[in-house]
VOGU-3710 file (C-alpha; in Angstrom, 3 decimals, decimal comma):
1> mrktaaiala> 1,433/-20,462/8,430  -0,808/-19,710/11,427  -5,014/-19,613/10,477  -4,744/-15,361/9,374  -2,106/-16,343/7,294  -4,844/-18,319/5,323  -7,182/-16,239/5,682  -5,403/-13,521/4,110  -3,385/-16,083/1,241  -7,420/-16,415/0,159
11> silalgvsac> -7,762/-12,833/-0,113  -4,809/-12,498/-2,247  -5,144/-15,657/-4,284  -8,569/-14,500/-5,259  -7,240/-11,365/-7,575  -5,553/-14,222/-10,057  -2,067/-13,509/-8,742  0,165/-16,150/-9,962  3,538/-17,292/-8,545  6,455/-17,340/-11,057
21> ssatsaeesg> 9,813/-16,177/-12,028  11,616/-13,387/-11,115  12,224/-9,852/-13,875  15,917/-11,458/-14,047  17,560/-14,602/-13,730  19,771/-15,438/-10,762  23,336/-15,144/-13,564  22,282/-11,751/-14,547  20,893/-10,433/-10,520  23,524/-11,913/-8,788
31> aggsytytsd> 25,949/-9,681/-6,498  27,449/-6,904/-8,644  25,302/-8,070/-12,084  22,638/-6,161/-13,853  19,116/-5,974/-13,027  15,780/-4,732/-15,044  14,222/-2,691/-14,340  10,614/-3,408/-15,593  7,963/-4,139/-12,250  5,931/-1,166/-13,985
41> qegvksldgv> 5,166/-2,844/-17,097  1,686/-4,042/-17,705  1,292/-7,569/-17,084  4,748/-8,205/-15,727  4,324/-11,961/-13,763  3,571/-11,214/-9,774  3,993/-13,395/-6,853  1,610/-13,231/-3,295  3,841/-11,779/-1,082  2,749/-14,651/2,091
51> alastigelk> 4,462/-16,880/-0,168  8,069/-14,761/-0,655  10,235/-15,928/1,849  9,722/-19,554/0,834  9,702/-19,013/-2,755  13,798/-17,147/-1,542  14,480/-19,788/0,487  17,495/-19,401/2,826  18,766/-16,334/2,965  21,926/-14,996/4,363
61> pakkyrvavi> 23,796/-11,270/3,094  27,263/-12,670/2,177  28,207/-8,802/3,444  26,330/-6,034/5,022  24,748/-4,270/2,766  23,844/-0,903/2,928  20,051/-0,390/1,658  18,362/3,363/1,514  14,610/3,782/1,913  12,939/6,586/0,488
71> lkaltnqywq> 9,619/7,519/1,355  6,419/9,631/0,754  6,422/11,199/4,852  6,246/9,768/8,009  3,795/12,343/8,922  1,015/9,432/7,572  0,494/6,116/10,189  0,419/4,586/7,191  4,294/5,285/5,944  5,649/4,643/9,909
81> giqkgakaaa> 4,403/1,016/9,269  5,990/0,605/6,371  9,191/1,928/7,920  9,147/0,077/11,147  8,392/-3,608/8,730  11,142/-1,815/6,477  13,987/-1,886/9,909  12,548/-5,019/10,961  14,041/-6,777/8,079  17,201/-5,279/8,328
91> dkygvevtiq> 17,311/-6,360/12,139  16,599/-9,995/10,995  19,597/-10,511/8,206  21,759/-7,741/9,572  22,032/-5,014/7,831  22,346/-2,049/7,276  19,441/0,515/6,460  18,811/4,556/5,878  15,251/5,579/6,102  14,327/8,899/5,389
101> aassekaqte> 11,157/10,751/4,094  10,190/13,969/2,306  7,960/16,392/4,893  4,313/16,224/2,877  3,200/13,600/0,790  3,184/16,725/-1,719  7,314/17,770/-1,309  7,902/16,420/-4,370  10,750/18,507/-5,201  11,630/17,692/-1,797
111> qltiaqtlvg> 12,067/14,014/-1,594  14,215/14,165/-5,098  16,893/16,016/-3,642  16,743/13,633/-0,407  16,602/10,758/-2,705  19,682/12,313/-5,227  21,830/12,928/-1,675  21,247/8,981/-0,835  22,791/7,811/-4,638  25,501/10,416/-4,007
121> qkfdayvvap> 26,224/7,650/-1,104  26,464/4,770/-3,286  23,531/2,049/-1,662  23,815/-1,422/-2,264  20,149/-1,573/-2,851  17,259/0,802/-3,364  13,208/1,068/-1,595  11,893/4,084/-2,940  8,291/5,052/-2,947  7,992/7,900/-5,726
131> estsnlnpal> 5,184/11,094/-4,620  4,470/10,895/-7,785  5,600/8,556/-11,110  8,108/11,073/-12,487  9,253/13,313/-8,990  12,059/11,491/-8,983  13,684/9,996/-11,931  16,335/11,376/-11,809  17,232/9,713/-9,410  16,292/6,825/-10,347
141> nqmrsqqapv> 18,417/7,404/-13,315  21,348/7,711/-11,170  20,480/4,226/-9,428  19,999/2,413/-12,225  23,836/3,669/-13,687  24,835/2,341/-10,483  23,494/-1,268/-11,366  21,923/-1,164/-8,398  18,396/-3,115/-7,755  15,638/-1,082/-6,945
151> vnvddarvpa> 12,439/-2,029/-5,601  9,290/0,145/-5,486  7,092/0,148/-2,998  3,087/0,703/-2,502  2,007/4,149/-4,242  3,181/5,135/-8,150  4,541/2,634/-9,963  8,529/3,587/-11,726  10,545/1,677/-13,714  11,990/-0,889/-10,637
161> tvfigpnhee> 13,610/-4,797/-10,388  10,665/-5,472/-8,256  7,223/-3,340/-7,135  5,856/-4,195/-3,878  2,346/-3,391/-3,191  -1,331/-4,499/-3,498  -3,796/-4,393/-6,205  -5,242/-0,384/-5,767  -8,376/-1,290/-7,815  -8,919/-3,902/-6,100
171> ngiqaadela> -9,183/-1,508/-3,277  -11,838/0,492/-4,254  -13,851/-2,913/-5,735  -13,015/-4,300/-1,711  -14,789/-1,483/-0,602  -18,134/-1,467/-3,075  -18,684/-5,213/-2,145  -18,617/-4,452/1,469  -21,503/-1,480/1,449  -23,675/-3,734/-1,315
181> klfpdggeva> -23,305/-6,347/1,416  -23,809/-3,813/4,554  -26,770/-2,286/2,430  -28,804/-5,478/0,562  -32,020/-3,604/-0,176  -29,520/-1,156/-1,776  -28,755/2,605/-1,194  -27,008/6,163/-2,586  -23,034/5,828/-1,898  -20,422/8,637/-2,154
191> qvegqsgssa> -16,659/8,014/-2,614  -13,820/10,584/-1,369  -11,202/10,883/-3,788  -6,837/10,892/-3,086  -4,526/12,974/-4,650  -5,044/13,976/-8,243  -1,867/11,975/-9,962  -1,476/9,937/-7,707  -1,421/6,394/-8,912  -2,881/4,802/-6,017
201> ailrikgfke> -6,107/7,493/-6,239  -7,056/6,269/-9,876  -6,533/2,700/-9,750  -8,862/3,504/-6,162  -11,118/5,347/-8,051  -11,729/3,734/-11,071  -12,219/0,552/-8,795  -14,849/1,647/-6,790  -16,913/2,996/-9,596  -16,559/-0,074/-11,411
211> gvakhsnlkl> -17,211/-2,038/-8,111  -20,505/0,439/-7,532  -21,686/-0,369/-10,729  -21,175/-4,649/-10,714  -23,915/-3,320/-7,875  -27,116/-3,198/-9,506  -28,454/-2,229/-5,457  -26,167/0,859/-5,207  -25,845/3,842/-6,705  -22,893/6,374/-7,100
221> vasvpgnwda> -24,261/10,388/-6,124  -20,434/12,177/-5,640  -16,543/11,598/-6,457  -14,942/14,234/-4,555  -11,524/15,192/-4,275  -9,893/14,789/-0,506  -6,527/14,941/-1,639  -5,100/12,781/1,080  -5,328/15,294/3,956  -8,167/14,721/6,699
231> nasyaaaqqi> -9,676/18,559/7,384  -10,689/18,745/3,259  -12,275/15,157/3,674  -14,059/16,214/6,296  -15,515/19,101/4,843  -16,388/16,742/1,296  -18,161/14,943/3,906  -20,217/17,385/5,426  -21,317/18,899/1,643  -22,335/15,553/0,553
241> irqnpnlkgi> -24,336/14,857/3,321  -26,019/17,748/3,066  -26,772/17,056/-0,628  -27,714/13,356/-0,577  -29,793/12,727/2,479  -30,633/8,850/2,161  -27,125/8,636/1,660  -25,822/5,079/3,185  -21,677/4,858/2,428  -18,958/6,949/2,271
251> yanndtmaig> -15,646/4,921/0,467  -12,388/7,483/1,281  -9,600/6,155/-0,663  -7,156/6,448/2,353  -7,876/5,812/6,474  -6,449/9,808/6,717  -9,588/11,107/4,201  -11,703/8,248/6,520  -11,325/9,965/9,447  -11,827/13,162/8,519
261> vakavqesgk> -15,433/11,543/6,695  -16,212/9,845/10,325  -15,719/12,482/12,218  -18,739/14,952/9,478  -20,357/11,432/9,707  -20,915/11,115/13,813  -21,927/15,421/13,726  -24,378/14,761/11,034  -26,253/12,069/13,359  -26,804/10,090/10,482
271> kvavigtdgv> -26,155/6,667/10,062  -23,180/6,219/7,089  -20,660/4,008/6,945  -17,522/4,767/6,138  -14,817/2,918/4,926  -10,922/3,901/4,275  -8,281/2,059/2,505  -4,438/1,306/4,855  -5,141/-0,333/8,017  -3,259/2,706/10,162
281> peaisgvrne> -3,495/2,979/13,668  -6,416/5,149/14,400  -8,763/3,637/11,756  -8,123/0,422/12,790  -9,510/1,961/16,252  -12,304/3,391/14,373  -13,140/-0,075/12,825  -13,056/-1,207/16,639  -15,216/1,477/17,534  -17,303/1,529/15,333
291> smaatvsplp> -17,406/4,975/13,709  -15,530/2,872/10,438  -17,375/-0,365/9,067  -14,303/-1,322/7,670  -10,773/-0,468/5,879  -9,203/-2,016/2,992  -5,484/-2,553/4,078  -2,443/-4,116/2,217  -0,958/-4,718/5,576  1,918/-2,117/5,410
301> yyegfwaves> 4,350/-3,651/7,954  4,908/-6,239/5,297  5,451/-3,843/2,538  7,880/-2,719/4,585  9,697/-5,916/5,179  9,084/-7,410/1,761  10,767/-4,868/0,618  13,645/-4,868/2,070  14,094/-8,517/2,407  13,121/-8,645/-1,819
311> aigllegkei> 16,277/-6,004/-2,215  18,597/-8,418/0,128  16,923/-10,862/-2,107  18,060/-9,873/-5,346  21,669/-9,005/-4,192  22,396/-12,454/-3,385  21,074/-13,216/-6,699  17,638/-14,837/-5,742  14,771/-14,879/-7,880  11,613/-12,977/-6,953
321> apwvvapaql> 8,962/-11,758/-9,512  8,676/-8,432/-10,892  5,476/-7,730/-8,496  5,361/-9,264/-4,755  1,435/-8,683/-4,329  0,504/-7,405/-0,766  -2,994/-7,937/0,516  -6,187/-6,145/0,071  -7,550/-7,413/3,300  -10,773/-5,734/4,413
331> itkenvdqfy> -10,650/-5,575/7,967  -14,222/-5,093/9,821  -15,172/-5,753/13,620  -15,681/-8,894/13,077  -12,100/-9,700/11,874  -9,523/-6,833/13,411  -8,056/-8,918/15,883  -7,071/-11,331/13,585  -4,365/-8,957/12,147  -4,186/-6,269/13,963
341> dtegqvitdl> -3,050/-5,589/17,799  -4,451/-4,041/20,737  -2,158/-0,429/20,053  -3,770/-0,408/16,449  -0,756/-2,131/15,258  -0,040/-5,256/12,133  0,881/-8,613/13,427  4,158/-8,901/13,708  4,199/-12,704/12,758  1,802/-13,305/10,878
351> yk> 2,465/-15,750/8,672  5,524/-17,008/10,625
//
């Protein structure tokens, strides 16, 4: 394992994650067998994503499995990264993946229609990234009735066999910790929140507020909606900056919003540190040119790769923990080159 992998692994282990047994036994979850769908339950056992390959062991699929991948929206660079990782895993293991997504992250009915159409084609396994905790419920019920393994990736936690994703609270905590580090003499900070009802947004908001509260030198002066939208976040940041002339930093719950916030900061002429979450190429460019102080990235390429890899492993009767934990890796100008290439794409051989 390269040095970069060790850095990411240390970051994840700091969360207190423990490697462990799968949601089902190998005997129960072998090809053609039954699977449990409990990965959304509180306190499930977890496995560091960096250790997934070594935990699964040699993986030579017995057939060319068909895996359906249903994402939120490919208009967002973040989901494009997950798509890229899913395709890479399919190529590595010689399986067929069909990847589809809704036209936007708010198109919940459209995403359900896509999922139900794919379920009707009876894939061997399904990877889902629901837009909410309930919008895919009818399709999920159909997947379970087919006794197919279901891998839930990144955001809304739903009853699935395995969840691949970060500790979203830790994303917010990391952002607060970085602002405390940047401003040791203290200061006022603000937050631009993600879409109401989104699991990721709820947890990142909570994590940031808890993170700020543990640092006596920080004071949270505003926490307002940005709805995963760059323009809405730009307008929200303009208002926050006008109302708080002593503002030192803003945390946006994702990078799309952080980019809008950074634009507002630049136009204001003030020195306000902007931190996002996701690690999309435009935000990585912002970290490099210092329009953003940092982003907290779960390395989306690996989320997609691990999701398809887990689906294949389950079909092959491998033991996999209910939660495969993606990193909450703080990306700054000092370490960006360890994780991202010059195009802002996640380096794909970090864990080889």
